BADOBA-928876 format. One line per field, with one value per residue (C-alpha): residue number from 0; residue in one letter; x, y, z. Coordinates in Angstrom, 2 decimals. Layout:
REM residues N
nr <- NUM, ...
rest <- A, ...
x <- X, ...
y <- Y, ...
z <- Z, ...
END
This chain:
REM residues 611
nr <- 0, 1, 2, 3, 4, 5, 6, 7, 8, 9, 10, 11, 12, 13, 14, 15, 16, 17, 18, 19, 20, 21, 22, 23, 24, 25, 26, 27, 28, 29, 30, 31, 32, 33, 34, 35, 36, 37, 38, 39, 40, 41, 42, 43, 44, 45, 46, 47, 48, 49, 50, 51, 52, 53, 54, 55, 56, 57, 58, 59, 60, 61, 62, 63, 64, 65, 66, 67, 68, 69, 70, 71, 72, 73, 74, 75, 76, 77, 78, 79, 80, 81, 82, 83, 84, 85, 86, 87, 88, 89, 90, 91, 92, 93, 94, 95, 96, 97, 98, 99, 100, 101, 102, 103, 104, 105, 106, 107, 108, 109, 110, 111, 112, 113, 114, 115, 116, 117, 118, 119, 120, 121, 122, 123, 124, 125, 126, 127, 128, 129, 130, 131, 132, 133, 134, 135, 136, 137, 138, 139, 140, 141, 142, 143, 144, 145, 146, 147, 148, 149, 150, 151, 152, 153, 154, 155, 156, 157, 158, 159, 160, 161, 162, 163, 164, 165, 166, 167, 168, 169, 170, 171, 172, 173, 174, 175, 176, 177, 178, 179, 180, 181, 182, 183, 184, 185, 186, 187, 188, 189, 190, 191, 192, 193, 194, 195, 196, 197, 198, 199, 200, 201, 202, 203, 204, 205, 206, 207, 208, 209, 210, 211, 212, 213, 214, 215, 216, 217, 218, 219, 220, 221, 222, 223, 224, 225, 226, 227, 228, 229, 230, 231, 232, 233, 234, 235, 236, 237, 238, 239, 240, 241, 242, 243, 244, 245, 246, 247, 248, 249, 250, 251, 252, 253, 254, 255, 256, 257, 258, 259, 260, 261, 262, 263, 264, 265, 266, 267, 268, 269, 270, 271, 272, 273, 274, 275, 276, 277, 278, 279, 280, 281, 282, 283, 284, 285, 286, 287, 288, 289, 290, 291, 292, 293, 294, 295, 296, 297, 298, 299, 300, 301, 302, 303, 304, 305, 306, 307, 308, 309, 310, 311, 312, 313, 314, 315, 316, 317, 318, 319, 320, 321, 322, 323, 324, 325, 326, 327, 328, 329, 330, 331, 332, 333, 334, 335, 336, 337, 338, 339, 340, 341, 342, 343, 344, 345, 346, 347, 348, 349, 350, 351, 352, 353, 354, 355, 356, 357, 358, 359, 360, 361, 362, 363, 364, 365, 366, 367, 368, 369, 370, 371, 372, 373, 374, 375, 376, 377, 378, 379, 380, 381, 382, 383, 384, 385, 386, 387, 388, 389, 390, 391, 392, 393, 394, 395, 396, 397, 398, 399, 400, 401, 402, 403, 404, 405, 406, 407, 408, 409, 410, 411, 412, 413, 414, 415, 416, 417, 418, 419, 420, 421, 422, 423, 424, 425, 426, 427, 428, 429, 430, 431, 432, 433, 434, 435, 436, 437, 438, 439, 440, 441, 442, 443, 444, 445, 446, 447, 448, 449, 450, 451, 452, 453, 454, 455, 456, 457, 458, 459, 460, 461, 462, 463, 464, 465, 466, 467, 468, 469, 470, 471, 472, 473, 474, 475, 476, 477, 478, 479, 480, 481, 482, 483, 484, 485, 486, 487, 488, 489, 490, 491, 492, 493, 494, 495, 496, 497, 498, 499, 500, 501, 502, 503, 504, 505, 506, 507, 508, 509, 510, 511, 512, 513, 514, 515, 516, 517, 518, 519, 520, 521, 522, 523, 524, 525, 526, 527, 528, 529, 530, 531, 532, 533, 534, 535, 536, 537, 538, 539, 540, 541, 542, 543, 544, 545, 546, 547, 548, 549, 550, 551, 552, 553, 554, 555, 556, 557, 558, 559, 560, 561, 562, 563, 564, 565, 566, 567, 568, 569, 570, 571, 572, 573, 574, 575, 576, 577, 578, 579, 580, 581, 582, 583, 584, 585, 586, 587, 588, 589, 590, 591, 592, 593, 594, 595, 596, 597, 598, 599, 600, 601, 602, 603, 604, 605, 606, 607, 608, 609, 610
rest <- M, K, I, D, L, E, R, F, N, A, S, Q, R, E, A, I, C, H, N, T, G, P, A, L, V, L, A, G, P, G, S, G, K, T, T, V, I, T, N, R, L, L, Y, L, T, A, Y, Y, H, I, P, P, E, E, I, L, V, V, T, F, T, K, A, A, A, V, E, M, Q, Q, R, F, E, A, L, V, K, A, S, L, P, I, Q, F, G, T, F, H, A, I, Y, Y, R, I, L, R, E, S, H, P, N, N, S, L, T, L, L, K, E, K, E, K, Q, E, Y, M, R, Q, I, L, R, Q, E, Q, I, S, A, D, F, G, A, A, F, L, E, I, T, G, K, L, K, N, G, S, L, L, S, E, I, A, L, P, E, S, I, S, A, E, Q, T, I, K, V, F, K, K, Y, R, Q, L, C, G, E, R, K, K, L, D, F, D, D, M, A, Y, E, C, L, M, L, L, E, K, R, K, D, I, L, K, K, W, Q, G, K, C, R, Y, I, L, A, D, E, Y, Q, D, I, A, P, I, Q, E, K, I, L, S, L, L, A, L, P, D, N, N, L, F, L, V, G, D, D, D, Q, A, I, Y, G, F, R, G, A, G, T, E, I, M, L, S, F, P, Q, K, Y, T, G, T, K, Q, I, F, L, E, K, N, Y, R, C, R, P, G, I, I, R, A, A, E, K, V, I, S, E, N, E, V, R, F, E, K, K, Q, V, P, D, R, E, C, S, G, E, K, E, V, I, Y, R, G, F, M, D, R, E, A, E, N, R, E, I, V, R, Q, L, R, A, F, Q, R, Q, G, I, L, S, E, T, A, V, L, Y, R, R, H, M, Y, G, E, A, L, I, G, A, L, D, K, A, G, I, P, R, V, I, A, G, R, E, C, D, V, R, N, H, F, V, T, R, D, I, H, A, Y, L, R, L, I, H, G, D, M, T, R, K, N, F, Y, L, I, M, N, R, P, W, R, G, I, E, R, E, G, C, T, G, E, C, F, R, F, S, Q, L, Q, S, Y, H, I, Y, D, K, D, V, I, N, R, I, Q, K, L, E, Q, D, C, M, R, A, E, K, L, S, L, Y, A, A, V, M, Y, I, R, K, G, I, G, Y, E, N, W, I, T, R, E, Y, T, G, G, A, L, E, E, A, V, R, A, M, K, Y, I, Q, E, L, A, G, E, M, S, G, M, E, D, W, E, R, W, L, R, K, E, R, D, E, N, N, K, I, K, K, G, V, E, K, R, V, G, K, E, G, V, H, L, L, T, Y, H, G, S, K, G, L, E, F, D, H, V, I, M, P, D, L, N, E, G, T, V, P, H, K, K, A, L, S, V, K, E, I, E, E, E, R, R, M, F, Y, V, G, M, T, R, A, K, E, R, L, Y, L, Y, F, R, T, G, T, K, E, E, P, E, T, M, S, R, F, L, H, V, F, G, T, D, Q
x <- 85.24, 88.53, 90.85, 94.59, 95.29, 98.98, 99.65, 98.75, 100.85, 99.67, 97.93, 96.20, 94.91, 93.63, 91.71, 90.31, 89.10, 87.54, 84.00, 81.67, 81.90, 83.80, 87.24, 89.59, 92.18, 95.11, 96.35, 99.59, 100.79, 101.21, 99.85, 97.32, 94.13, 91.97, 93.15, 92.18, 88.71, 87.86, 89.10, 87.21, 84.04, 84.81, 85.39, 82.12, 80.07, 81.91, 82.98, 80.60, 77.70, 76.57, 73.91, 75.55, 72.50, 73.21, 76.69, 77.44, 80.77, 81.09, 83.81, 84.40, 84.57, 82.61, 85.85, 86.92, 83.52, 83.62, 87.20, 86.35, 83.34, 85.26, 88.14, 85.75, 83.79, 87.04, 88.03, 84.79, 84.19, 80.55, 78.28, 76.85, 74.21, 76.64, 75.93, 78.89, 78.63, 79.82, 78.46, 76.25, 75.03, 73.90, 72.20, 70.35, 69.27, 67.86, 66.05, 64.67, 63.36, 61.80, 60.08, 56.50, 56.52, 60.28, 59.41, 62.47, 64.99, 68.48, 68.81, 70.88, 73.51, 71.53, 68.42, 70.41, 71.51, 67.96, 66.49, 69.06, 68.51, 64.76, 65.28, 67.79, 65.30, 62.68, 65.13, 66.29, 69.86, 72.00, 72.08, 75.85, 76.01, 74.41, 77.61, 78.68, 75.33, 75.37, 78.84, 77.71, 74.59, 76.71, 78.97, 76.01, 74.46, 77.71, 77.88, 79.89, 78.88, 77.85, 80.44, 83.16, 82.12, 83.41, 80.37, 80.49, 80.80, 77.43, 75.70, 74.54, 74.23, 70.46, 70.16, 72.28, 70.11, 66.95, 68.26, 69.43, 66.02, 64.15, 66.45, 65.85, 62.11, 61.98, 63.88, 61.44, 58.35, 59.57, 60.73, 64.27, 67.34, 70.51, 73.77, 74.73, 71.35, 71.66, 73.68, 71.60, 68.24, 69.30, 70.30, 67.02, 65.03, 66.83, 66.47, 62.75, 61.54, 62.43, 60.71, 62.94, 66.02, 65.22, 64.73, 68.14, 69.85, 68.74, 70.31, 73.55, 74.30, 77.94, 79.48, 82.93, 84.19, 87.34, 89.50, 87.86, 90.29, 88.40, 84.99, 83.04, 80.97, 77.60, 78.80, 79.99, 76.60, 74.79, 77.12, 76.77, 72.97, 72.98, 75.40, 73.14, 72.61, 75.56, 78.11, 79.65, 81.79, 84.96, 86.74, 89.92, 92.08, 95.24, 95.11, 98.52, 96.89, 94.01, 94.37, 90.82, 90.35, 88.90, 85.94, 85.21, 87.13, 89.76, 91.59, 89.48, 86.73, 89.14, 91.31, 88.29, 86.73, 88.23, 86.85, 83.40, 83.02, 83.89, 85.73, 87.09, 89.65, 92.53, 94.65, 97.71, 98.71, 102.35, 103.99, 104.71, 104.89, 105.43, 108.39, 112.08, 113.30, 115.03, 111.82, 109.85, 112.38, 112.38, 108.58, 108.32, 110.82, 108.55, 105.17, 106.40, 106.62, 102.81, 101.55, 97.91, 98.11, 98.15, 101.66, 102.78, 105.84, 105.97, 107.97, 109.39, 108.75, 111.44, 115.20, 117.48, 118.39, 122.05, 121.80, 120.63, 116.83, 116.10, 117.94, 117.83, 119.14, 119.03, 119.26, 119.93, 116.75, 113.75, 115.54, 118.32, 115.75, 113.85, 117.08, 117.86, 114.33, 114.61, 118.05, 116.73, 113.62, 115.74, 117.73, 114.50, 113.32, 116.48, 115.94, 112.32, 110.87, 109.45, 105.85, 106.72, 107.82, 105.84, 106.55, 104.41, 103.79, 101.80, 100.48, 99.10, 101.34, 104.50, 103.14, 102.08, 105.49, 107.22, 105.20, 107.18, 110.50, 109.27, 107.85, 111.08, 113.00, 110.56, 109.67, 106.17, 103.84, 100.54, 98.64, 96.05, 94.99, 94.37, 95.94, 95.08, 97.75, 96.00, 98.61, 97.19, 93.55, 90.87, 89.87, 93.39, 93.23, 89.80, 90.92, 94.03, 91.72, 89.50, 92.50, 93.77, 90.33, 90.09, 93.45, 92.54, 93.36, 90.49, 91.89, 89.05, 90.77, 91.20, 87.56, 86.18, 87.40, 85.22, 82.50, 79.86, 81.39, 78.95, 76.34, 75.54, 74.14, 76.97, 77.44, 80.90, 79.81, 79.48, 83.28, 84.95, 88.60, 91.49, 90.08, 86.58, 84.75, 81.88, 79.91, 80.37, 78.93, 75.93, 75.22, 75.26, 72.80, 70.62, 67.38, 68.08, 67.85, 68.83, 72.10, 72.82, 72.28, 74.73, 77.31, 76.94, 77.34, 80.50, 81.95, 81.09, 82.60, 85.85, 86.04, 85.40, 87.95, 90.66, 90.91, 91.46, 94.64, 95.44, 94.22, 90.97, 90.45, 90.65, 88.19, 85.88, 86.04, 85.06, 82.31, 81.28, 81.34, 79.87, 82.49, 82.51, 78.72, 78.85, 81.40, 79.18, 76.23, 78.17, 80.28, 79.85, 81.93, 85.66, 85.56, 84.03, 86.58, 89.45, 87.95, 87.61, 91.19, 92.39, 90.48, 92.06, 95.50, 95.05, 93.69, 96.72, 99.10, 97.56, 98.19, 101.91, 102.18, 102.34, 100.48, 99.99, 103.69, 104.49, 101.56, 102.69, 106.26, 105.01, 102.94, 105.96, 108.06, 105.34, 104.89, 108.62, 108.85, 105.83, 107.29, 110.50, 108.56, 106.46, 109.55, 111.46, 109.80, 106.76, 104.51, 104.24, 101.44, 100.22, 99.90, 103.62, 104.81, 105.92, 102.95, 102.39, 100.20, 99.39, 99.80, 96.02, 95.88, 98.52, 96.52, 96.03, 98.69, 102.25, 105.30, 108.82, 110.33, 108.83, 110.28, 108.98, 110.30, 109.46, 109.96, 110.30, 108.56, 105.41, 104.74, 105.32, 103.74, 101.53, 101.86, 98.18, 98.67, 99.20, 97.64, 99.11, 96.18, 96.79, 100.53, 99.89, 97.58, 100.25, 102.75, 100.33, 100.03, 103.80, 103.86, 101.29, 103.47, 106.61, 104.93, 103.92, 107.55, 108.54, 112.20, 113.56, 112.38, 113.83, 113.30, 114.26, 114.27, 115.73, 118.43, 118.23, 121.18, 123.15, 121.17, 117.80, 117.97, 115.08, 114.13, 113.72, 110.62, 110.62, 109.50, 113.01, 114.76, 114.26, 116.88, 119.64, 122.66, 123.64, 121.75
y <- 122.76, 121.07, 119.65, 119.56, 116.13, 116.33, 118.72, 115.97, 112.96, 109.44, 108.63, 112.03, 111.45, 108.01, 109.50, 112.44, 110.23, 107.54, 106.93, 104.70, 102.37, 102.69, 104.29, 104.75, 107.45, 107.31, 110.89, 111.38, 114.76, 117.42, 115.16, 117.65, 115.94, 119.07, 119.63, 116.04, 116.37, 119.64, 118.40, 115.14, 117.20, 119.00, 115.69, 114.22, 117.18, 118.06, 114.63, 112.13, 114.61, 113.82, 116.34, 118.57, 118.27, 114.52, 115.06, 115.36, 116.59, 116.09, 117.36, 117.47, 121.24, 124.15, 125.91, 122.90, 122.74, 126.47, 126.24, 123.21, 124.96, 128.17, 126.35, 124.38, 127.47, 129.30, 126.34, 126.24, 130.01, 129.30, 128.28, 124.77, 123.14, 120.59, 119.92, 120.93, 120.57, 119.05, 115.73, 117.51, 120.03, 117.13, 115.39, 118.57, 119.13, 115.60, 115.84, 119.33, 118.63, 115.39, 116.94, 118.27, 121.94, 122.07, 122.68, 121.01, 123.51, 123.17, 123.57, 126.59, 126.30, 128.39, 126.29, 123.09, 124.48, 125.58, 122.18, 120.45, 122.80, 122.14, 118.38, 118.58, 120.63, 117.91, 115.25, 117.36, 117.42, 120.53, 122.73, 122.89, 119.46, 120.81, 121.00, 117.53, 116.00, 117.69, 116.26, 112.78, 113.03, 113.87, 110.87, 108.51, 109.76, 109.11, 105.50, 105.55, 103.04, 104.36, 102.11, 103.95, 107.42, 108.96, 110.21, 113.11, 112.14, 111.49, 110.90, 107.34, 105.49, 105.25, 109.03, 109.55, 107.29, 108.96, 112.46, 111.29, 109.88, 112.94, 115.28, 113.41, 113.32, 117.07, 117.81, 115.61, 117.24, 120.70, 119.60, 120.64, 118.87, 118.64, 118.74, 115.33, 113.92, 114.64, 111.63, 109.14, 110.66, 110.86, 107.19, 106.14, 108.16, 106.67, 103.13, 103.45, 105.61, 103.92, 106.70, 109.35, 107.17, 106.69, 110.42, 111.21, 108.38, 110.14, 113.38, 111.62, 109.35, 110.41, 110.97, 112.45, 112.50, 114.24, 113.18, 109.76, 108.48, 110.61, 109.03, 107.53, 104.31, 106.08, 108.46, 105.53, 103.81, 106.89, 107.26, 103.59, 103.92, 107.05, 105.46, 102.51, 100.89, 101.97, 102.65, 105.60, 106.46, 108.45, 108.58, 110.55, 110.28, 109.00, 106.33, 107.55, 110.86, 109.44, 111.35, 111.75, 108.51, 110.48, 111.39, 107.77, 107.78, 105.19, 103.56, 100.40, 101.71, 102.98, 99.85, 97.54, 99.54, 97.44, 94.26, 95.73, 97.09, 94.52, 95.97, 99.00, 100.91, 101.79, 104.76, 106.07, 109.69, 108.91, 112.16, 114.63, 118.23, 119.73, 118.24, 117.97, 114.36, 114.19, 115.10, 112.50, 109.77, 110.65, 110.71, 107.37, 105.78, 106.79, 105.81, 102.49, 101.27, 101.15, 97.68, 98.51, 100.63, 100.59, 99.98, 102.91, 104.92, 108.63, 110.01, 113.52, 116.01, 118.32, 117.88, 117.75, 121.19, 120.25, 120.92, 118.79, 118.78, 117.07, 118.35, 116.00, 117.30, 116.58, 119.15, 118.74, 120.49, 122.51, 125.82, 124.78, 123.51, 126.81, 128.82, 126.97, 127.54, 131.26, 131.41, 129.71, 131.89, 135.03, 133.86, 133.30, 136.74, 138.36, 136.44, 137.63, 134.10, 133.96, 133.86, 130.74, 128.92, 126.86, 125.31, 122.21, 120.47, 117.52, 119.28, 122.79, 123.08, 123.27, 126.05, 128.09, 127.59, 128.76, 131.98, 133.47, 132.79, 134.31, 137.39, 137.92, 137.71, 140.01, 137.40, 137.89, 134.89, 133.62, 131.14, 129.15, 132.28, 134.47, 135.70, 134.04, 133.74, 131.21, 131.53, 134.97, 134.23, 134.92, 131.23, 130.29, 132.79, 131.50, 127.88, 128.96, 130.68, 127.60, 125.35, 127.67, 127.72, 123.91, 123.66, 126.02, 129.51, 131.53, 134.89, 137.30, 138.69, 135.19, 134.27, 137.40, 136.08, 133.00, 133.34, 133.93, 131.88, 130.15, 132.51, 131.84, 135.20, 135.74, 139.38, 140.86, 142.38, 138.87, 138.62, 140.80, 140.96, 139.53, 136.00, 134.54, 131.48, 129.59, 129.87, 133.64, 133.71, 131.64, 133.90, 136.99, 135.39, 133.80, 135.08, 133.62, 129.82, 129.41, 131.30, 129.33, 126.07, 127.20, 128.20, 124.81, 123.05, 125.05, 124.06, 120.40, 120.61, 122.01, 119.21, 116.62, 118.08, 118.37, 114.56, 114.33, 114.47, 117.82, 116.60, 115.24, 118.42, 120.60, 118.27, 118.53, 122.35, 122.23, 119.61, 119.04, 122.63, 123.77, 126.27, 125.02, 125.17, 128.77, 129.66, 128.25, 130.32, 133.57, 133.57, 132.89, 132.82, 133.48, 134.40, 131.02, 129.19, 130.93, 130.12, 126.44, 126.44, 127.86, 125.16, 122.42, 123.93, 124.01, 120.45, 119.26, 121.17, 119.64, 116.17, 116.91, 117.93, 115.89, 118.34, 121.90, 122.41, 121.88, 124.11, 127.01, 126.62, 126.92, 130.00, 131.75, 130.99, 132.27, 135.41, 136.19, 135.56, 137.75, 140.60, 140.43, 140.60, 143.55, 145.51, 145.35, 143.55, 144.47, 141.54, 141.13, 139.13, 139.34, 137.81, 138.00, 135.93, 132.34, 129.96, 127.99, 124.95, 121.52, 118.53, 118.43, 122.15, 121.86, 119.37, 120.67, 123.40, 123.69, 125.78, 126.21, 125.37, 123.25, 122.87, 119.94, 120.10, 118.06, 114.72, 112.63, 109.52, 110.44, 113.30, 111.75, 109.27, 110.53, 108.64, 107.65, 105.87, 102.25, 99.93, 99.18, 101.02, 104.13, 104.12, 103.86, 106.89, 108.82, 107.89, 109.12, 112.45, 112.76, 111.91, 114.63, 117.17, 116.09, 116.37, 119.99, 120.97, 121.92, 122.94, 121.90, 119.92, 120.30, 117.42, 118.31, 116.19, 116.38, 114.09, 115.19, 114.95, 111.96, 112.13, 112.66, 111.31, 111.72, 109.26, 110.45, 109.40, 105.84, 107.32, 108.76, 105.41, 104.76, 107.41, 105.58, 107.61, 109.08, 112.34
z <- 69.00, 68.08, 70.73, 70.06, 71.56, 70.64, 73.52, 76.02, 76.96, 76.05, 79.34, 79.41, 75.87, 76.83, 79.77, 77.80, 74.94, 77.14, 75.92, 77.91, 80.89, 84.16, 84.24, 87.18, 86.61, 89.04, 89.09, 90.98, 92.31, 89.64, 86.88, 85.48, 86.65, 86.45, 82.87, 82.07, 83.62, 81.87, 78.49, 78.90, 79.43, 76.19, 74.42, 75.70, 74.49, 71.26, 69.93, 71.51, 71.45, 74.99, 76.10, 78.76, 81.04, 81.34, 82.80, 86.53, 87.91, 91.65, 94.01, 97.75, 98.22, 96.83, 95.87, 93.79, 92.05, 91.22, 89.93, 87.79, 86.26, 85.61, 83.94, 81.74, 80.71, 79.93, 77.77, 75.75, 75.99, 76.85, 79.70, 79.29, 81.56, 83.00, 86.69, 88.87, 92.63, 95.87, 97.08, 99.60, 97.03, 94.81, 97.75, 98.67, 95.05, 94.81, 98.15, 97.59, 94.08, 95.27, 98.28, 97.86, 96.86, 97.48, 101.12, 102.59, 103.94, 105.35, 109.09, 110.15, 112.86, 115.36, 114.66, 115.33, 118.67, 119.59, 118.65, 120.79, 123.75, 123.52, 123.63, 126.49, 128.54, 127.95, 129.10, 132.05, 130.79, 131.13, 128.02, 128.50, 126.86, 123.66, 121.61, 122.75, 121.77, 118.35, 117.72, 118.81, 116.63, 113.58, 114.18, 114.56, 111.30, 109.45, 110.53, 113.76, 116.42, 119.82, 121.44, 119.46, 120.70, 123.94, 125.87, 128.35, 131.98, 133.66, 130.28, 129.62, 126.31, 126.84, 127.25, 124.15, 121.97, 123.30, 122.51, 119.08, 118.15, 119.42, 117.50, 114.24, 114.92, 115.56, 112.33, 110.41, 111.94, 111.00, 107.52, 108.28, 106.99, 109.04, 107.01, 108.35, 107.31, 103.63, 102.48, 104.47, 103.49, 99.85, 99.83, 101.46, 98.93, 95.92, 97.26, 98.08, 95.17, 91.88, 89.92, 91.48, 91.00, 87.30, 86.84, 88.31, 86.47, 83.29, 84.57, 85.54, 82.58, 82.75, 86.19, 86.80, 90.40, 91.58, 94.59, 94.61, 97.25, 99.80, 99.20, 102.11, 101.84, 101.79, 99.05, 96.96, 97.32, 96.02, 93.03, 92.14, 92.14, 90.00, 87.49, 86.69, 84.26, 82.08, 84.85, 83.03, 86.02, 85.41, 88.75, 89.33, 92.41, 94.02, 96.72, 97.93, 98.89, 100.95, 104.23, 105.54, 107.45, 110.39, 108.13, 107.31, 104.01, 103.18, 100.32, 100.34, 98.06, 95.43, 95.54, 95.12, 92.27, 89.39, 91.01, 91.59, 88.06, 85.40, 82.44, 84.31, 82.29, 84.59, 83.53, 85.38, 84.81, 85.46, 84.38, 87.22, 85.96, 89.42, 91.26, 90.49, 89.97, 93.37, 95.20, 93.24, 94.01, 97.73, 97.91, 96.10, 98.50, 101.36, 99.92, 98.51, 102.12, 102.21, 101.35, 100.56, 97.41, 93.62, 92.32, 90.22, 89.25, 88.45, 85.57, 86.09, 83.33, 84.70, 84.66, 87.68, 88.96, 89.36, 93.09, 95.98, 95.75, 99.09, 102.17, 105.13, 108.50, 112.20, 115.04, 118.73, 119.89, 118.70, 119.26, 116.88, 114.38, 114.50, 114.16, 110.93, 109.63, 110.39, 108.72, 105.59, 105.44, 105.76, 102.75, 100.80, 101.90, 100.49, 97.23, 97.02, 97.06, 100.59, 99.36, 97.33, 100.47, 102.98, 106.37, 106.80, 110.12, 111.44, 114.53, 114.97, 118.01, 115.96, 113.77, 116.76, 118.42, 115.23, 115.12, 118.00, 116.30, 113.03, 114.72, 116.61, 113.34, 111.54, 108.93, 107.48, 107.54, 106.23, 108.40, 106.48, 104.64, 107.67, 110.87, 114.13, 116.81, 119.02, 121.75, 122.52, 121.64, 124.26, 124.18, 125.22, 128.10, 129.17, 129.32, 131.24, 133.76, 134.07, 134.71, 137.42, 139.05, 138.88, 140.64, 143.47, 142.19, 143.69, 142.60, 141.82, 138.71, 137.28, 138.05, 136.37, 133.01, 132.96, 135.60, 132.88, 130.09, 129.70, 131.14, 134.82, 135.94, 138.45, 139.45, 139.94, 143.24, 144.65, 144.70, 147.32, 148.24, 146.25, 146.45, 146.56, 147.86, 146.23, 149.49, 149.34, 145.80, 146.86, 149.82, 147.59, 145.11, 147.83, 146.26, 142.82, 142.93, 139.25, 139.78, 142.96, 141.06, 138.36, 140.99, 142.69, 139.34, 138.61, 141.98, 141.36, 137.86, 139.31, 141.88, 139.19, 136.73, 139.41, 139.48, 135.72, 133.64, 132.05, 128.65, 130.12, 132.16, 129.02, 127.29, 130.30, 130.20, 126.52, 126.72, 130.35, 131.60, 128.30, 127.15, 123.55, 123.36, 124.61, 121.92, 119.15, 120.41, 120.73, 117.58, 113.87, 110.68, 110.84, 114.54, 115.35, 113.18, 114.96, 118.38, 117.46, 116.18, 119.50, 121.43, 119.33, 119.88, 123.67, 123.63, 121.66, 123.90, 127.04, 125.62, 125.50, 129.16, 132.34, 134.57, 135.80, 136.54, 132.85, 131.99, 134.17, 132.92, 129.32, 130.27, 131.76, 128.70, 126.35, 128.43, 128.36, 124.62, 123.88, 125.94, 123.93, 120.70, 121.86, 122.85, 119.63, 116.81, 114.77, 113.89, 110.16, 108.64, 105.07, 101.65, 100.95, 103.89, 104.32, 104.42, 107.62, 107.02, 108.37, 106.07, 105.66, 104.93, 102.21, 100.12, 96.56, 96.92, 95.64, 96.56, 95.20, 98.57, 101.36, 104.86, 106.94, 110.54, 113.64, 111.83, 114.98, 116.29, 118.18, 115.80, 112.37, 112.68, 115.49, 118.76, 118.62, 115.28, 116.35, 113.77, 110.34, 108.74, 110.87, 110.17, 106.44, 106.55, 108.49, 105.76, 103.09, 104.94, 104.96, 101.24, 100.51, 102.31, 100.42, 97.02, 97.58, 96.81, 93.28, 93.56, 96.95, 99.97, 103.48, 105.93, 109.52, 112.67, 116.18, 117.55, 121.17, 123.54, 124.81, 128.05, 126.35, 122.78, 120.36, 117.64, 114.08, 112.19, 110.89, 107.55, 107.12, 107.45, 103.72, 102.97, 104.82, 105.86, 102.51, 102.84
END
């Protein structure tokens, strides 16, 4: 099949036609990296006559792998035996094919929970800690040190290590593979079994990896083994878009690649086909402040629109900021371009706060592809009820919400009158020692949580009381994802408040706002609405218009980002958000009042005062 190389720019042609040896392709936003990868596959098979079965294409998500395969097959109008898959899909394939009789199977979520409950019973630890221990186990498998992990109250490091070892042993005995085990077990197998390594090196003579900036150390080790001896690694990514440090990824691996692999061809896809020139210049001003990065400069393929392409504005308070967002979105709605618009935010909190304003204005919205108003989610109500109970609200109606979440076997008849007492509950269940023990534990948990900060109390409800573990047992799929999202929202919200007075004040405000909406405004949610996304959620997407509010210190960058490394990742997240915009970018911050001033994000200082 003939490739018309003239339709590509010079750097794209260089990448597509690369033959053997290591290559690092720095693909900036909107540079056509997927087009380059698919056409390079075509070039390898059609011009260099590389057998398709010796080519591996690896991505970080299943959706990306499917899209890559579909675009390639549409290009060649055929199905070729090239291996497309996520990192974990490749690990699982290697492990399963190498295991006797392919008997190794992936552990299901419910099985994980049952295994952990079994071990906790053996160790005489409450099953309510199941979710916490599974989370800790995952972190340990991915290289985190125990000293870096926050353990639940009353759980020692010795207990944690014991549970961890028993869990791994049980999985091994039953020939079950935990998702978090796959990378480690795959690496061990390839290092110990040279015959298996050689077999897979033959299947992976040419390796193409997308989004290489997101790679973790253990993933890099596996790729480097598979690529031997020829090191035909074709790695595509952008160090300026590395935003998954919390997963163990960082820019270090990508930045050190040319030094590790002698003779690396370094190609920069400098042309940006997405953004207007003004947006590119603004984004480059921001990201150039990072010291640890590849130096590069993007060239816009599009001309200036003739209008201001980056709008930079300050507002006295959040209400004024939201009013401007609503005004602008109404204008987009009248123009019929609302679905090509996104509001991006650093914290889930801002998105949830904006929902009320949009609903009141009747502006349709899309939230990460599906509707979930976490402010009114049952999880939010449950945690509210727990907090009230912890702080002495013994109202029967409030207690009914959570008395069996998680299951304790408490009967409603044990609560009489408008309020209840724990002693009253114990007396009613006097013939059931298990229920009495659970009631006593709940009382002790409430006493313990009362002494904690609001943020720590919410975390204790989730992990110590066992609410999160109960959620994971009761719900699956989308319902579980929404419940987890609601928990994260409440946790984040609690971190912004000083105590229960702030909490109750927020509840009253939300209640009043919701009543207003119910009286006069129909909620509109659908595919044609404005997109509400976090910076992370916007990765890989593009919109004509992007609004980025809440650009104040403490939010962008986040107040917990203290080190130079953390600040640089926060700046990269901001950069990712900025480069989602094709036509116009709106950067909003709050000035506060003379009495209570607010500080705009340090990332905006690069624009000076000429905006």
